[in-house]
PyMOL CGO cylinders between C-alpha atoms (Angstrom):
from pymol import cmd
from pymol.cgo import CYLINDER

trace = [
    CYLINDER, -43.49, 3.95, 14.38, -41.71, 0.65, 14.55, 0.3, 1, 1, 1, 1, 1, 1,
    CYLINDER, -41.71, 0.65, 14.55, -44.04, -2.40, 15.46, 0.3, 1, 1, 1, 1, 1, 1,
    CYLINDER, -44.04, -2.40, 15.46, -43.35, -4.14, 18.71, 0.3, 1, 1, 1, 1, 1, 1,
    CYLINDER, -43.35, -4.14, 18.71, -42.14, -7.61, 18.89, 0.3, 1, 1, 1, 1, 1, 1,
    CYLINDER, -42.14, -7.61, 18.89, -44.20, -10.32, 20.09, 0.3, 1, 1, 1, 1, 1, 1,
    CYLINDER, -44.20, -10.32, 20.09, -42.12, -12.77, 22.28, 0.3, 1, 1, 1, 1, 1, 1,
    CYLINDER, -42.12, -12.77, 22.28, -43.02, -16.49, 23.43, 0.3, 1, 1, 1, 1, 1, 1,
    CYLINDER, -43.02, -16.49, 23.43, -44.13, -16.40, 27.12, 0.3, 1, 1, 1, 1, 1, 1,
    CYLINDER, -44.13, -16.40, 27.12, -41.63, -19.58, 27.86, 0.3, 1, 1, 1, 1, 1, 1,
    CYLINDER, -41.63, -19.58, 27.86, -38.84, -17.57, 26.21, 0.3, 1, 1, 1, 1, 1, 1,
    CYLINDER, -38.84, -17.57, 26.21, -39.58, -14.55, 28.70, 0.3, 1, 1, 1, 1, 1, 1,
    CYLINDER, -39.58, -14.55, 28.70, -39.50, -16.90, 31.60, 0.3, 1, 1, 1, 1, 1, 1,
    CYLINDER, -39.50, -16.90, 31.60, -36.14, -18.60, 30.51, 0.3, 1, 1, 1, 1, 1, 1,
    CYLINDER, -36.14, -18.60, 30.51, -34.65, -14.90, 29.88, 0.3, 1, 1, 1, 1, 1, 1,
    CYLINDER, -34.65, -14.90, 29.88, -35.60, -13.97, 33.46, 0.3, 1, 1, 1, 1, 1, 1,
    CYLINDER, -35.60, -13.97, 33.46, -33.80, -17.00, 34.78, 0.3, 1, 1, 1, 1, 1, 1,
    CYLINDER, -33.80, -17.00, 34.78, -30.71, -16.35, 32.66, 0.3, 1, 1, 1, 1, 1, 1,
    CYLINDER, -30.71, -16.35, 32.66, -30.60, -12.71, 33.90, 0.3, 1, 1, 1, 1, 1, 1,
    CYLINDER, -30.60, -12.71, 33.90, -30.63, -13.85, 37.36, 0.3, 1, 1, 1, 1, 1, 1,
    CYLINDER, -30.63, -13.85, 37.36, -27.52, -16.25, 36.74, 0.3, 1, 1, 1, 1, 1, 1,
    CYLINDER, -27.52, -16.25, 36.74, -25.89, -14.91, 33.55, 0.3, 1, 1, 1, 1, 1, 1,
    CYLINDER, -25.89, -14.91, 33.55, -22.28, -16.60, 33.14, 0.3, 1, 1, 1, 1, 1, 1,
    CYLINDER, -22.28, -16.60, 33.14, -21.09, -13.88, 30.50, 0.3, 1, 1, 1, 1, 1, 1,
    CYLINDER, -21.09, -13.88, 30.50, -21.98, -10.61, 29.33, 0.3, 1, 1, 1, 1, 1, 1,
    CYLINDER, -21.98, -10.61, 29.33, -23.25, -11.86, 25.96, 0.3, 1, 1, 1, 1, 1, 1,
    CYLINDER, -23.25, -11.86, 25.96, -25.93, -14.08, 27.76, 0.3, 1, 1, 1, 1, 1, 1,
    CYLINDER, -25.93, -14.08, 27.76, -27.14, -11.14, 29.83, 0.3, 1, 1, 1, 1, 1, 1,
    CYLINDER, -27.14, -11.14, 29.83, -27.30, -8.86, 26.83, 0.3, 1, 1, 1, 1, 1, 1,
    CYLINDER, -27.30, -8.86, 26.83, -29.09, -11.45, 24.71, 0.3, 1, 1, 1, 1, 1, 1,
    CYLINDER, -29.09, -11.45, 24.71, -31.60, -12.25, 27.69, 0.3, 1, 1, 1, 1, 1, 1,
    CYLINDER, -31.60, -12.25, 27.69, -32.12, -8.37, 28.05, 0.3, 1, 1, 1, 1, 1, 1,
    CYLINDER, -32.12, -8.37, 28.05, -32.71, -8.24, 24.21, 0.3, 1, 1, 1, 1, 1, 1,
    CYLINDER, -32.71, -8.24, 24.21, -35.63, -10.62, 24.66, 0.3, 1, 1, 1, 1, 1, 1,
    CYLINDER, -35.63, -10.62, 24.66, -36.93, -9.15, 28.10, 0.3, 1, 1, 1, 1, 1, 1,
    CYLINDER, -36.93, -9.15, 28.10, -37.02, -5.39, 27.31, 0.3, 1, 1, 1, 1, 1, 1,
    CYLINDER, -37.02, -5.39, 27.31, -39.41, -5.80, 24.22, 0.3, 1, 1, 1, 1, 1, 1,
    CYLINDER, -39.41, -5.80, 24.22, -41.53, -8.46, 26.13, 0.3, 1, 1, 1, 1, 1, 1,
    CYLINDER, -41.53, -8.46, 26.13, -41.87, -6.78, 29.46, 0.3, 1, 1, 1, 1, 1, 1,
    CYLINDER, -41.87, -6.78, 29.46, -41.24, -2.95, 28.60, 0.3, 1, 1, 1, 1, 1, 1,
    CYLINDER, -41.24, -2.95, 28.60, -42.87, -2.98, 24.95, 0.3, 1, 1, 1, 1, 1, 1,
    CYLINDER, -42.87, -2.98, 24.95, -39.69, -1.24, 23.42, 0.3, 1, 1, 1, 1, 1, 1,
    CYLINDER, -39.69, -1.24, 23.42, -39.10, -1.48, 19.78, 0.3, 1, 1, 1, 1, 1, 1,
    CYLINDER, -39.10, -1.48, 19.78, -35.81, -2.81, 18.32, 0.3, 1, 1, 1, 1, 1, 1,
    CYLINDER, -35.81, -2.81, 18.32, -34.33, 0.49, 18.03, 0.3, 1, 1, 1, 1, 1, 1,
    CYLINDER, -34.33, 0.49, 18.03, -35.10, 1.42, 21.78, 0.3, 1, 1, 1, 1, 1, 1,
    CYLINDER, -35.10, 1.42, 21.78, -33.71, -1.77, 23.04, 0.3, 1, 1, 1, 1, 1, 1,
    CYLINDER, -33.71, -1.77, 23.04, -30.54, -1.18, 20.92, 0.3, 1, 1, 1, 1, 1, 1,
    CYLINDER, -30.54, -1.18, 20.92, -30.15, 2.14, 22.68, 0.3, 1, 1, 1, 1, 1, 1,
    CYLINDER, -30.15, 2.14, 22.68, -30.61, 0.75, 25.97, 0.3, 1, 1, 1, 1, 1, 1,
    CYLINDER, -30.61, 0.75, 25.97, -28.25, -2.10, 25.28, 0.3, 1, 1, 1, 1, 1, 1,
    CYLINDER, -28.25, -2.10, 25.28, -25.69, -0.03, 23.58, 0.3, 1, 1, 1, 1, 1, 1,
    CYLINDER, -25.69, -0.03, 23.58, -25.59, -1.91, 20.30, 0.3, 1, 1, 1, 1, 1, 1,
    CYLINDER, -25.59, -1.91, 20.30, -26.99, -1.59, 16.79, 0.3, 1, 1, 1, 1, 1, 1,
    CYLINDER, -26.99, -1.59, 16.79, -30.60, -2.41, 15.97, 0.3, 1, 1, 1, 1, 1, 1,
    CYLINDER, -30.60, -2.41, 15.97, -29.46, -5.41, 13.77, 0.3, 1, 1, 1, 1, 1, 1,
    CYLINDER, -29.46, -5.41, 13.77, -27.33, -6.71, 16.65, 0.3, 1, 1, 1, 1, 1, 1,
    CYLINDER, -27.33, -6.71, 16.65, -30.58, -6.74, 18.85, 0.3, 1, 1, 1, 1, 1, 1,
    CYLINDER, -30.58, -6.74, 18.85, -32.29, -8.93, 16.36, 0.3, 1, 1, 1, 1, 1, 1,
    CYLINDER, -32.29, -8.93, 16.36, -29.20, -11.33, 16.35, 0.3, 1, 1, 1, 1, 1, 1,
    CYLINDER, -29.20, -11.33, 16.35, -29.08, -11.43, 20.03, 0.3, 1, 1, 1, 1, 1, 1,
    CYLINDER, -29.08, -11.43, 20.03, -32.79, -12.36, 20.21, 0.3, 1, 1, 1, 1, 1, 1,
    CYLINDER, -32.79, -12.36, 20.21, -32.46, -15.05, 17.53, 0.3, 1, 1, 1, 1, 1, 1,
    CYLINDER, -32.46, -15.05, 17.53, -29.22, -16.23, 19.39, 0.3, 1, 1, 1, 1, 1, 1,
    CYLINDER, -29.22, -16.23, 19.39, -31.09, -16.53, 22.74, 0.3, 1, 1, 1, 1, 1, 1,
    CYLINDER, -31.09, -16.53, 22.74, -34.11, -18.42, 21.18, 0.3, 1, 1, 1, 1, 1, 1,
    CYLINDER, -34.11, -18.42, 21.18, -31.52, -21.12, 19.49, 0.3, 1, 1, 1, 1, 1, 1,
    CYLINDER, -31.52, -21.12, 19.49, -29.55, -21.59, 22.75, 0.3, 1, 1, 1, 1, 1, 1,
    CYLINDER, -29.55, -21.59, 22.75, -33.04, -21.99, 24.71, 0.3, 1, 1, 1, 1, 1, 1,
    CYLINDER, -33.04, -21.99, 24.71, -33.49, -24.95, 22.44, 0.3, 1, 1, 1, 1, 1, 1,
    CYLINDER, -33.49, -24.95, 22.44, -30.04, -26.45, 22.65, 0.3, 1, 1, 1, 1, 1, 1,
    CYLINDER, -30.04, -26.45, 22.65, -28.56, -25.14, 25.88, 0.3, 1, 1, 1, 1, 1, 1,
    CYLINDER, -28.56, -25.14, 25.88, -26.48, -22.03, 26.54, 0.3, 1, 1, 1, 1, 1, 1,
    CYLINDER, -26.48, -22.03, 26.54, -23.16, -21.73, 24.77, 0.3, 1, 1, 1, 1, 1, 1,
    CYLINDER, -23.16, -21.73, 24.77, -20.98, -18.62, 25.29, 0.3, 1, 1, 1, 1, 1, 1,
    CYLINDER, -20.98, -18.62, 25.29, -19.55, -18.91, 21.60, 0.3, 1, 1, 1, 1, 1, 1,
    CYLINDER, -19.55, -18.91, 21.60, -22.31, -18.02, 19.05, 0.3, 1, 1, 1, 1, 1, 1,
    CYLINDER, -22.31, -18.02, 19.05, -22.44, -19.63, 15.60, 0.3, 1, 1, 1, 1, 1, 1,
    CYLINDER, -22.44, -19.63, 15.60, -21.70, -16.83, 13.14, 0.3, 1, 1, 1, 1, 1, 1,
    CYLINDER, -21.70, -16.83, 13.14, -24.17, -16.76, 10.25, 0.3, 1, 1, 1, 1, 1, 1,
    CYLINDER, -24.17, -16.76, 10.25, -23.37, -13.51, 8.74, 0.3, 1, 1, 1, 1, 1, 1,
    CYLINDER, -23.37, -13.51, 8.74, -20.00, -12.61, 6.74, 0.3, 1, 1, 1, 1, 1, 1,
    CYLINDER, -20.00, -12.61, 6.74, -17.98, -14.75, 4.55, 0.3, 1, 1, 1, 1, 1, 1,
    CYLINDER, -17.98, -14.75, 4.55, -17.88, -15.45, 0.64, 0.3, 1, 1, 1, 1, 1, 1,
    CYLINDER, -17.88, -15.45, 0.64, -21.41, -16.05, -0.02, 0.3, 1, 1, 1, 1, 1, 1,
    CYLINDER, -21.41, -16.05, -0.02, -21.29, -14.35, -3.55, 0.3, 1, 1, 1, 1, 1, 1,
    CYLINDER, -21.29, -14.35, -3.55, -18.09, -16.14, -4.64, 0.3, 1, 1, 1, 1, 1, 1,
    CYLINDER, -18.09, -16.14, -4.64, -17.92, -17.70, -8.25, 0.3, 1, 1, 1, 1, 1, 1,
    CYLINDER, -17.92, -17.70, -8.25, -15.46, -20.38, -7.50, 0.3, 1, 1, 1, 1, 1, 1,
    CYLINDER, -15.46, -20.38, -7.50, -13.96, -21.63, -4.01, 0.3, 1, 1, 1, 1, 1, 1,
    CYLINDER, -13.96, -21.63, -4.01, -10.52, -20.63, -2.92, 0.3, 1, 1, 1, 1, 1, 1,
    CYLINDER, -10.52, -20.63, -2.92, -8.97, -24.03, -4.41, 0.3, 1, 1, 1, 1, 1, 1,
    CYLINDER, -8.97, -24.03, -4.41, -10.76, -23.45, -7.67, 0.3, 1, 1, 1, 1, 1, 1,
    CYLINDER, -10.76, -23.45, -7.67, -9.48, -20.00, -8.07, 0.3, 1, 1, 1, 1, 1, 1,
    CYLINDER, -9.48, -20.00, -8.07, -5.93, -21.25, -7.64, 0.3, 1, 1, 1, 1, 1, 1,
    CYLINDER, -5.93, -21.25, -7.64, -6.49, -24.18, -10.11, 0.3, 1, 1, 1, 1, 1, 1,
    CYLINDER, -6.49, -24.18, -10.11, -7.96, -21.86, -12.48, 0.3, 1, 1, 1, 1, 1, 1,
    CYLINDER, -7.96, -21.86, -12.48, -5.08, -19.48, -12.40, 0.3, 1, 1, 1, 1, 1, 1,
    CYLINDER, -5.08, -19.48, -12.40, -2.41, -22.19, -12.39, 0.3, 1, 1, 1, 1, 1, 1,
    CYLINDER, -2.41, -22.19, -12.39, -2.40, -22.37, -16.28, 0.3, 1, 1, 1, 1, 1, 1,
    CYLINDER, -2.40, -22.37, -16.28, -1.74, -18.66, -16.70, 0.3, 1, 1, 1, 1, 1, 1,
    CYLINDER, -1.74, -18.66, -16.70, 0.86, -18.75, -13.61, 0.3, 1, 1, 1, 1, 1, 1,
    CYLINDER, 0.86, -18.75, -13.61, 2.86, -21.47, -15.54, 0.3, 1, 1, 1, 1, 1, 1,
    CYLINDER, 2.86, -21.47, -15.54, 2.79, -19.12, -18.75, 0.3, 1, 1, 1, 1, 1, 1,
    CYLINDER, 2.79, -19.12, -18.75, 3.75, -16.02, -16.58, 0.3, 1, 1, 1, 1, 1, 1,
    CYLINDER, 3.75, -16.02, -16.58, 6.59, -17.72, -15.03, 0.3, 1, 1, 1, 1, 1, 1,
    CYLINDER, 6.59, -17.72, -15.03, 7.90, -18.80, -18.56, 0.3, 1, 1, 1, 1, 1, 1,
    CYLINDER, 7.90, -18.80, -18.56, 8.14, -15.17, -19.27, 0.3, 1, 1, 1, 1, 1, 1,
    CYLINDER, 8.14, -15.17, -19.27, 4.97, -14.79, -21.27, 0.3, 1, 1, 1, 1, 1, 1,
    CYLINDER, 4.97, -14.79, -21.27, 2.77, -11.81, -20.79, 0.3, 1, 1, 1, 1, 1, 1,
    CYLINDER, 2.77, -11.81, -20.79, -0.55, -12.81, -19.24, 0.3, 1, 1, 1, 1, 1, 1,
    CYLINDER, -0.55, -12.81, -19.24, -3.45, -10.42, -20.62, 0.3, 1, 1, 1, 1, 1, 1,
    CYLINDER, -3.45, -10.42, -20.62, -6.26, -10.30, -18.35, 0.3, 1, 1, 1, 1, 1, 1,
    CYLINDER, -6.26, -10.30, -18.35, -8.98, -10.05, -21.11, 0.3, 1, 1, 1, 1, 1, 1,
    CYLINDER, -8.98, -10.05, -21.11, -8.14, -13.54, -22.24, 0.3, 1, 1, 1, 1, 1, 1,
    CYLINDER, -8.14, -13.54, -22.24, -8.44, -14.75, -18.49, 0.3, 1, 1, 1, 1, 1, 1,
    CYLINDER, -8.44, -14.75, -18.49, -11.68, -13.00, -18.18, 0.3, 1, 1, 1, 1, 1, 1,
    CYLINDER, -11.68, -13.00, -18.18, -13.23, -14.75, -21.22, 0.3, 1, 1, 1, 1, 1, 1,
    CYLINDER, -13.23, -14.75, -21.22, -11.91, -17.98, -19.85, 0.3, 1, 1, 1, 1, 1, 1,
    CYLINDER, -11.91, -17.98, -19.85, -13.32, -17.32, -16.28, 0.3, 1, 1, 1, 1, 1, 1,
    CYLINDER, -13.32, -17.32, -16.28, -16.96, -16.18, -17.89, 0.3, 1, 1, 1, 1, 1, 1,
    CYLINDER, -16.96, -16.18, -17.89, -16.80, -19.55, -19.73, 0.3, 1, 1, 1, 1, 1, 1,
    CYLINDER, -16.80, -19.55, -19.73, -15.99, -21.47, -16.49, 0.3, 1, 1, 1, 1, 1, 1,
    CYLINDER, -15.99, -21.47, -16.49, -18.75, -20.02, -14.58, 0.3, 1, 1, 1, 1, 1, 1,
    CYLINDER, -18.75, -20.02, -14.58, -21.33, -19.96, -17.36, 0.3, 1, 1, 1, 1, 1, 1,
    CYLINDER, -21.33, -19.96, -17.36, -22.08, -16.12, -17.46, 0.3, 1, 1, 1, 1, 1, 1,
    CYLINDER, -22.08, -16.12, -17.46, -20.43, -12.62, -18.01, 0.3, 1, 1, 1, 1, 1, 1,
    CYLINDER, -20.43, -12.62, -18.01, -17.95, -11.49, -15.30, 0.3, 1, 1, 1, 1, 1, 1,
    CYLINDER, -17.95, -11.49, -15.30, -17.21, -7.81, -14.74, 0.3, 1, 1, 1, 1, 1, 1,
    CYLINDER, -17.21, -7.81, -14.74, -13.67, -6.87, -14.81, 0.3, 1, 1, 1, 1, 1, 1,
    CYLINDER, -13.67, -6.87, -14.81, -13.56, -5.60, -11.32, 0.3, 1, 1, 1, 1, 1, 1,
    CYLINDER, -13.56, -5.60, -11.32, -14.40, -9.31, -10.22, 0.3, 1, 1, 1, 1, 1, 1,
    CYLINDER, -14.40, -9.31, -10.22, -11.38, -10.60, -12.21, 0.3, 1, 1, 1, 1, 1, 1,
    CYLINDER, -11.38, -10.60, -12.21, -9.18, -7.91, -10.71, 0.3, 1, 1, 1, 1, 1, 1,
    CYLINDER, -9.18, -7.91, -10.71, -10.25, -8.67, -7.18, 0.3, 1, 1, 1, 1, 1, 1,
    CYLINDER, -10.25, -8.67, -7.18, -9.61, -12.58, -7.83, 0.3, 1, 1, 1, 1, 1, 1,
    CYLINDER, -9.61, -12.58, -7.83, -6.22, -11.88, -9.22, 0.3, 1, 1, 1, 1, 1, 1,
    CYLINDER, -6.22, -11.88, -9.22, -5.27, -9.68, -6.29, 0.3, 1, 1, 1, 1, 1, 1,
    CYLINDER, -5.27, -9.68, -6.29, -6.67, -12.20, -3.74, 0.3, 1, 1, 1, 1, 1, 1,
    CYLINDER, -6.67, -12.20, -3.74, -4.42, -14.71, -5.31, 0.3, 1, 1, 1, 1, 1, 1,
    CYLINDER, -4.42, -14.71, -5.31, -1.34, -12.58, -4.78, 0.3, 1, 1, 1, 1, 1, 1,
    CYLINDER, -1.34, -12.58, -4.78, -0.86, -11.49, -8.45, 0.3, 1, 1, 1, 1, 1, 1,
    CYLINDER, -0.86, -11.49, -8.45, 0.33, -8.03, -9.25, 0.3, 1, 1, 1, 1, 1, 1,
    CYLINDER, 0.33, -8.03, -9.25, 0.73, -5.90, -12.37, 0.3, 1, 1, 1, 1, 1, 1,
    CYLINDER, 0.73, -5.90, -12.37, 4.28, -5.89, -13.59, 0.3, 1, 1, 1, 1, 1, 1,
    CYLINDER, 4.28, -5.89, -13.59, 4.96, -2.58, -15.52, 0.3, 1, 1, 1, 1, 1, 1,
    CYLINDER, 4.96, -2.58, -15.52, 8.20, -1.59, -17.05, 0.3, 1, 1, 1, 1, 1, 1,
    CYLINDER, 8.20, -1.59, -17.05, 10.36, 0.96, -15.37, 0.3, 1, 1, 1, 1, 1, 1,
    CYLINDER, 10.36, 0.96, -15.37, 10.54, 4.48, -16.33, 0.3, 1, 1, 1, 1, 1, 1,
    CYLINDER, 10.54, 4.48, -16.33, 14.26, 4.33, -16.85, 0.3, 1, 1, 1, 1, 1, 1,
    CYLINDER, 14.26, 4.33, -16.85, 16.71, 1.56, -16.81, 0.3, 1, 1, 1, 1, 1, 1,
    CYLINDER, 16.71, 1.56, -16.81, 18.47, 0.98, -13.38, 0.3, 1, 1, 1, 1, 1, 1,
    CYLINDER, 18.47, 0.98, -13.38, 21.96, 1.33, -14.88, 0.3, 1, 1, 1, 1, 1, 1,
    CYLINDER, 21.96, 1.33, -14.88, 21.31, 4.52, -16.79, 0.3, 1, 1, 1, 1, 1, 1,
    CYLINDER, 21.31, 4.52, -16.79, 23.84, 7.34, -16.25, 0.3, 1, 1, 1, 1, 1, 1,
    CYLINDER, 23.84, 7.34, -16.25, 22.50, 10.70, -16.54, 0.3, 1, 1, 1, 1, 1, 1,
    CYLINDER, 22.50, 10.70, -16.54, 25.76, 12.43, -17.27, 0.3, 1, 1, 1, 1, 1, 1,
    CYLINDER, 25.76, 12.43, -17.27, 26.67, 10.02, -20.16, 0.3, 1, 1, 1, 1, 1, 1,
    CYLINDER, 26.67, 10.02, -20.16, 23.08, 10.61, -21.85, 0.3, 1, 1, 1, 1, 1, 1,
    CYLINDER, 23.08, 10.61, -21.85, 23.76, 14.33, -21.65, 0.3, 1, 1, 1, 1, 1, 1,
    CYLINDER, 23.76, 14.33, -21.65, 26.97, 14.11, -23.24, 0.3, 1, 1, 1, 1, 1, 1,
    CYLINDER, 26.97, 14.11, -23.24, 25.73, 12.02, -26.00, 0.3, 1, 1, 1, 1, 1, 1,
    CYLINDER, 25.73, 12.02, -26.00, 22.91, 14.36, -26.84, 0.3, 1, 1, 1, 1, 1, 1,
    CYLINDER, 22.91, 14.36, -26.84, 25.63, 17.34, -27.01, 0.3, 1, 1, 1, 1, 1, 1,
    CYLINDER, 25.63, 17.34, -27.01, 27.63, 15.40, -29.46, 0.3, 1, 1, 1, 1, 1, 1,
    CYLINDER, 27.63, 15.40, -29.46, 24.89, 13.86, -31.58, 0.3, 1, 1, 1, 1, 1, 1,
    CYLINDER, 24.89, 13.86, -31.58, 22.85, 17.06, -32.00, 0.3, 1, 1, 1, 1, 1, 1,
    CYLINDER, 22.85, 17.06, -32.00, 25.60, 19.66, -32.20, 0.3, 1, 1, 1, 1, 1, 1,
    CYLINDER, 25.60, 19.66, -32.20, 25.01, 20.69, -35.88, 0.3, 1, 1, 1, 1, 1, 1,
    CYLINDER, 25.01, 20.69, -35.88, 21.25, 20.32, -35.83, 0.3, 1, 1, 1, 1, 1, 1,
    CYLINDER, 21.25, 20.32, -35.83, 18.80, 23.22, -34.95, 0.3, 1, 1, 1, 1, 1, 1,
    CYLINDER, 18.80, 23.22, -34.95, 21.37, 25.90, -34.64, 0.3, 1, 1, 1, 1, 1, 1,
    CYLINDER, 21.37, 25.90, -34.64, 19.99, 29.55, -34.54, 0.3, 1, 1, 1, 1, 1, 1,
    CYLINDER, 19.99, 29.55, -34.54, 20.82, 31.42, -37.93, 0.3, 1, 1, 1, 1, 1, 1,
]
cmd.load_cgo(trace, "trace")
């Protein structure tokens, strides 16, 4: 069974006032996320079910309401989750890192990603998985350029005629 959340009595009185005069649905939900555990003794899961949100959202709403209680209500919350927290390099650093290989690729050279991977691992100071490099390259708009399976100007009838003339005397049944 989940533990019940202890809520500050001053925060509960503020939540009761907000419920009475909520300006937005978010304010109302946040106040309810504080009131339900305090007054009804519900758990985060039960509160989430009543409000129609996820369990983690209830905790976020409670935290947001506590912050707003201190700084004044604002309809737009500050998002603290999401984003590139695990990034090895910033966007501008990535572009600068790939600039040397981009110049070589535009000059017609083949860019081998194993070389780029070793340079990246030297730059960040530790080993880098190949998938990290593939995502970095894709994120910056690079793509693998592979040769076509056939020439665009190839003519199948001319090829067949050439085969008939070239191999006429070879491999005939005896």
